[in-house]
C-alpha positions in Angstrom: 14.8 -5.5 -3.3 12.1 -5.1 -0.7 12.8 -5.1 3.0 11.4 -8.1 4.9 8.6 -6.8 7.2 9.8 -6.9 10.8 7.9 -4.2 12.8 4.9 -2.0 12.0 6.6 1.3 11.5 5.6 5.0 11.8 6.0 7.1 8.7 8.8 9.1 10.3 12.3 9.1 8.9 14.8 9.9 11.6 18.1 11.3 10.4 19.8 12.9 13.4 19.9 12.8 17.2 21.3 14.9 19.9 21.0 14.3 23.6 17.4 13.3 24.3 16.2 14.7 21.0 15.8 13.1 17.5 15.1 14.9 14.2 13.4 13.6 11.0 14.3 14.4 7.4 12.0 17.5 7.5 13.7 19.0 10.5 10.9 18.1 13.0 12.2 17.7 16.5 11.0 14.9 18.8 11.6 14.2 22.5 12.9 10.6 22.7 11.5 8.9 25.8 11.9 5.4 24.3 15.6 5.3 23.3 15.0 2.7 20.6 14.0 -0.1 23.0 16.0 1.3 26.0 19.2 1.3 24.0 20.2 4.9 24.2 21.7 5.3 27.6 24.0 8.3 27.5 22.1 10.3 24.8 22.3 10.5 21.1 25.6 11.5 19.5 27.4 12.2 22.8 30.7 13.9 22.0 32.7 11.4 24.1 31.0 8.5 22.3 31.5 9.9 18.8 35.2 10.7 19.6 35.9 7.2 21.1 34.5 5.4 18.1 35.9 7.7 15.5 39.4 7.5 16.9 39.3 3.8 17.2 38.0 3.5 13.6 40.9 5.6 12.4 43.3 3.2 14.2 41.8 -0.3 13.7 38.2 -1.1 13.0 38.3 -4.8 13.3 40.3 -7.9 13.9 39.2 -11.3 15.1 39.6 -12.7 18.6 42.6 -14.7 17.5 44.9 -11.9 18.7 45.4 -9.9 21.8 43.4 -6.6 22.0 44.4 -4.1 24.7 41.0 -2.3 24.4 39.2 -5.5 25.4 41.3 -5.8 28.6 40.7 -2.1 29.3 37.0 -2.5 28.8 36.9 -5.6 31.1 38.7 -3.7 33.9 36.5 -0.6 33.6 33.3 -2.7 33.5 34.3 -4.7 36.5 34.9 -1.6 38.6 31.8 0.2 37.4 29.4 -2.7 37.8 30.8 -3.9 41.2 31.9 -7.3 39.7 35.7 -6.9 39.4 36.2 -10.6 40.2 33.9 -11.9 37.4 34.9 -13.0 33.9 33.6 -11.3 30.8 32.5 -12.8 27.5 31.6 -10.3 24.8 29.2 -10.9 22.0 26.9 -8.7 19.8 23.3 -8.7 21.2 21.0 -9.5 24.0 19.7 -12.7 22.5 23.2 -13.9 21.8 24.1 -13.1 25.4 21.2 -15.2 26.7 22.0 -18.0 24.4 25.6 -18.1 25.7 24.4 -17.8 29.3 22.1 -20.8 29.1 24.7 -22.8 27.1 27.4 -22.0 29.7 25.0 -23.1 32.5 24.4 -26.4 30.8 28.1 -26.9 30.3 28.9 -26.2 33.9 26.1 -28.3 35.4 25.8 -31.1 32.8 22.0 -30.4 32.9 19.6 -29.1 30.3 16.5 -27.6 31.8 16.1 -23.9 32.3 13.4 -22.3 34.5 12.0 -19.0 33.3 9.0 -16.9 34.2 5.7 -15.8 32.7 5.9 -12.4 31.0 9.6 -12.8 30.4 11.4 -11.8 27.2 14.9 -13.1 26.5 15.4 -12.8 22.8 14.5 -14.2 19.4 17.3 -16.7 18.7 17.1 -20.5 19.0 16.8 -21.2 22.8 16.3 -17.6 23.8 13.0 -17.4 21.9 11.7 -20.6 23.6 12.6 -18.9 26.9 10.5 -15.9 25.8 6.9 -15.9 26.8 5.5 -15.3 23.3 4.5 -18.4 21.3 3.8 -16.2 18.3 7.5 -15.7 17.6 8.7 -19.2 18.3 9.0 -21.6 15.4 8.5 -25.4 15.6 12.2 -25.9 15.4 12.7 -23.9 18.6 10.5 -26.2 20.7 13.1 -28.2 22.6 11.1 -28.8 25.7 14.1 -27.7 27.8 12.3 -24.6 29.1 10.1 -24.7 32.2 7.9 -21.6 32.4 6.5 -20.7 35.9 4.4 -17.9 37.5 6.3 -14.7 38.3 7.2 -14.0 42.0 6.0 -17.5 43.1 8.9 -19.2 44.9 6.8 -22.1 46.2 6.0 -23.2 42.6 9.7 -22.9 41.7 10.6 -25.0 44.7 7.9 -27.7 43.8 9.2 -28.3 40.2 12.9 -27.9 40.8 14.5 -31.2 39.7 18.0 -32.6 39.2 17.7 -31.7 35.5 17.6 -27.9 36.1 20.8 -26.2 34.9 19.7 -22.7 35.7 16.9 -20.2 36.6 16.8 -17.2 34.3 14.9 -14.0 35.2 15.0 -10.4 34.1 16.2 -7.8 36.6 13.0 -6.0 35.6 10.6 -7.4 33.1 10.6 -4.9 30.2 8.3 -5.9 27.3 5.6 -7.3 29.6 5.1 -3.8 31.0 7.8 -3.1 33.6 7.2 -5.8 36.3 9.7 -6.0 39.1 10.7 -9.2 40.8 10.3 -9.0 44.6 13.6 -8.6 46.3 13.0 -11.6 48.6 12.0 -13.6 45.5 15.4 -13.0 43.9 17.2 -13.9 47.2 15.1 -17.1 47.5 15.9 -18.0 43.9 19.6 -17.5 44.6 19.5 -19.7 47.7 17.5 -22.4 46.0 19.8 -22.5 43.0 22.9 -22.8 45.2 21.2 -25.5 47.3 20.3 -27.6 44.2 23.5 -27.1 42.3 22.0 -24.9 39.6 23.0 -21.4 38.4 21.1 -18.1 38.7 21.1 -16.1 35.5 20.1 -12.5 35.7 18.9 -11.0 32.4 19.9 -7.4 32.7 19.7 -6.7 29.0 17.1 -3.9 29.3 17.4 -3.1 33.0 21.2 -2.9 33.2 23.8 -0.1 32.8 22.1 2.4 35.1 18.6 2.1 33.7 17.1 1.3 37.2 19.2 3.8 39.1 21.6 1.0 40.2 24.1 -0.4 37.7 22.1 -3.6 37.6 18.5 -3.8 38.8 19.2 -7.0 40.8 21.5 -5.1 43.0 18.5 -3.7 44.8 18.0 -7.2 46.2 21.6 -7.7 47.2 22.1 -10.9 45.2 25.1 -12.0 43.2 24.1 -14.1 40.2 26.3 -16.7 38.7 25.8 -15.2 35.2 24.6 -11.7 34.2 23.5 -11.1 30.6 23.9 -7.5 29.1 23.3 -5.5 26.0 21.1 -2.5 24.9 22.4 0.4 27.0 25.8 -1.2 27.1 26.8 0.3 23.7 24.4 3.3 23.4 23.4 2.0 19.9 26.5 0.2 18.8 25.9 -3.6 18.7 27.4 -5.1 21.8 26.3 -7.7 24.3 28.0 -9.9 26.9 27.8 -12.0 30.0 29.5 -11.6 33.3 30.5 -15.0 34.7 31.2 -15.8 38.3 34.7 -16.9 39.2 33.7 -20.5 40.1 32.6 -21.2 36.5 35.6 -22.5 34.6 36.3 -21.9 31.0 38.0 -24.0 28.4 39.2 -23.0 24.9 36.4 -23.2 22.4 33.6 -23.5 24.9 32.1 -20.2 23.8 33.1 -18.3 20.6 32.3 -15.2 18.5 33.6 -13.5 15.4 32.5 -10.0 16.0 32.0 -10.0 19.7 34.4 -7.6 21.6 35.7 -6.0 18.4 37.6 -2.8 18.8 34.8 -0.5 17.8 32.3 -2.2 20.2 34.8 -1.9 23.1 35.3 1.8 22.2 31.6 2.4 22.4 31.3 0.4 25.6 34.1 2.4 27.2 32.5 5.7 26.2 29.3 4.6 27.9 31.0 3.7 31.1 33.0 6.9 31.1 29.9 9.1 30.6 27.8 7.2 33.1 30.5 7.9 35.7 31.5 11.4 34.8 28.0 12.8 34.4 26.6 10.8 37.4 23.9 9.3 35.2 22.9 6.6 37.7 22.0 9.3 40.2 20.1 11.2 37.6 18.2 8.1 36.6 17.2 7.5 40.2 16.2 11.1 40.9 14.4 11.6 37.6 12.5 8.4 37.9 11.3 9.2 41.4 10.1 12.6 40.1 8.3 11.0 37.2 6.6 8.3 39.3 5.4 10.8 41.9 3.9 13.1 39.2 2.3 10.3 37.2 0.4 9.1 40.3 -1.6 12.4 40.2 -2.7 12.3 36.6 -6.4 11.4 35.8 -6.7 8.5 33.4 -3.8 6.6 34.9 -4.7 3.4 36.8 -1.2 2.6 38.1 2.5 3.2 37.6 5.5 1.2 38.5 9.2 1.1 37.9 12.7 1.8 39.1 14.9 4.6 37.9 14.1 5.4 34.2 12.3 2.1 33.5 8.7 3.0 34.0 5.4 1.4 33.1 2.2 3.4 33.0 -1.2 1.5 33.0 -3.9 3.6 31.4 -7.6 3.4 31.4 -7.4 3.9 27.6 -5.7 2.0 24.8 -2.1 2.9 25.0 -1.7 2.6 21.2 -3.9 5.6 20.6 -2.2 7.6 23.4 1.2 6.9 22.0 0.1 8.1 18.5 -1.3 11.3 20.0 1.9 11.9 21.9 4.0 11.2 18.8 2.1 13.1 16.1 0.6 16.0 18.1 3.3 16.5 20.8 6.4 15.1 19.1 7.2 12.6 21.9 8.3 9.0 21.4 7.2 6.5 24.0 7.1 2.7 24.1 4.5 -0.1 24.0 4.2 -3.2 26.0 2.5 -6.6 25.8 -0.5 -5.2 27.7 -2.5 -3.0 25.3 -3.1 -0.4 28.1 0.5 0.0 29.2 2.8 2.8 28.1 6.6 2.4 28.7 9.0 5.3 29.4 12.7 4.5 28.8 14.5 7.8 28.0 18.2 8.4 27.9 19.6 8.5 31.4 20.7 12.2 30.9 17.0 13.3 30.7 16.3 16.6 32.4 13.4 17.5 34.7 12.2 20.1 32.3 11.9 17.5 29.5 10.0 15.1 31.8 7.7 17.9 32.8 7.0 18.6 29.1 6.0 15.0 28.7 3.8 15.1 31.8 1.9 18.1 30.5 1.5 16.5 27.1 0.3 13.2 28.6 -2.3 15.1 30.8 -3.7 16.8 27.7 -3.8 13.6 25.6 -5.6 11.6 28.3 -8.1 14.4 28.9 -8.8 14.8 25.2 -9.0 11.1 24.6 -11.4 10.6 27.5 -13.6 13.4 26.3 -13.6 11.9 22.8 -14.7 8.5 24.1 -17.4 10.1 26.2 -19.0 11.8 23.3 
């Protein structure tokens, strides 16, 4: 049987990871500054993570949500304290797209409305409604075209205000846009969105799937703006590679049996992975490290020839190059053994390393990037 083509793939077979490093089947060592789409938060094969999952697997690998599970309650309590949302409710699922599907569905249930406002450049997933909310027509099938999505310019509150109608159930926005190339909503824009939603009886959904769990230096990126969304969607760094997603739900949103449901969401292994992530984030002070490391990286990148601009918060950084980023990524990977990420913009490089990254590792990347940009510029000039 042949695998269905999903992504163009490098001819590299990774078989092992440790910390911020990954190794292929020939023993070659690579610095991982991409974390598999910003998924690896606490580092590859962290001992606490491995022990938590192994011990849980030895006890009970799975049962459905038809029974009580103490580990779910433990995870909810720990997540509430760590995130600053102890009074919110938690619904657990398996991925970011599933989290956003449930966030929009819940907003529609709560308001009795069916329109969702989203923004240009946004990426919210590949499932039914989430893919329509994503700003990429190439991955949306005809069946996904419900016409319930209203897409508006980013950071433009006047346009949002002008189209806001009684049919709008929610506004959904990323804490930091990831795939578009690391674009940050203005703090005042988020505050204005919150005020407008509350004034008009709609909900504010913050998609923190890529920007959450310390990635920005705060637990959630929207916390820079001092807003409290009605629903927060989460995934990626939440499980450090184990499939887990979820939504945090404000106390004023009521539940009823059967409103939302899941077979695998919140299973014991997922909760064990999630607990390990929260424990390591706290014990190793990884939010502070993300903040400090990101500031160092942004400062150094501004002084490198061949870079037009840089932006980001914490360890979620976009680098706009004067060259095609695809070629730069290849050079970094095959000559310098460093993984980095792409973006919608062909000239943008994304850097999304594990939050435990060390200054020396970032400096190694900076020196490699300087050399690649210099060599590529010389090559083009010939």
